[in-house]
C-alpha positions in Angstrom: 7.6 2.8 5.5 7.3 5.3 7.3 3.7 7.3 8.4 5.5 9.6 7.1 6.6 8.2 3.7 2.6 7.1 2.7 0.9 9.3 3.3 3.1 11.4 0.5 2.8 7.9 -1.6 -1.2 8.6 -1.5 -1.5 12.0 -1.4 1.6 11.5 -5.3 -1.4 8.6 -6.6 -4.4 10.7 -5.7 -3.4 13.8 -8.2 -1.9 11.3 -10.6 -5.1 9.4 -10.6 -8.0 11.4 -9.1 -10.6 9.4 -8.1 -9.2 6.1 -9.5 -6.7 6.2 -6.9 -7.6 4.3 -4.5 -9.3 1.8 -7.0 -5.8 1.4 -7.8 -4.2 0.5 -4.9 -6.3 -1.3 -4.7 -5.6 -3.9 -7.1 -2.0 -3.2 -5.6 -3.8 -5.6 -3.1 -4.7 -8.4 -5.1 -1.6 -8.1 -7.0 1.2 -8.4 -3.7 -1.7 -10.6 -1.8 -2.0 -13.6 -4.6 1.4 -13.5 -4.8 2.3 -13.7 -1.3 4.4 -10.5 -0.7 2.2 -10.0 2.6 4.0 -6.6 3.8 3.7 -5.6 0.2 -0.3 -5.9 0.4 -0.1 -4.0 4.3 1.8 -0.6 2.4 -0.2 -0.9 -0.6 -3.8 -1.5 2.2 -1.4 2.0 4.0 -2.0 3.9 1.4 -5.2 2.8 0.4 -6.9 3.9 3.5 -4.5 7.2 3.5 -6.4 8.1 0.1 -9.9 7.3 1.5 -9.7 9.3 4.0 -8.1 12.4 2.2 -10.8 11.7 0.0 -13.6 12.4 2.5 -17.2 11.9 3.1 -18.5 11.2 0.0 -21.8 12.9 -1.6 -24.6 10.4 -2.0 
């Protein structure tokens, strides 16, 4: 998946799930890792990082 594809997918996931999107991506990382799908897990890590960056700093 290209960097542009990662960003597009992260935006779509964020639109669909809002603040829950990062947790959804993290769950997919765990599922793919547990299944031994390292390439897919890395794609989901990239998507999660992109979502995290989109959300920006969180107020405490």
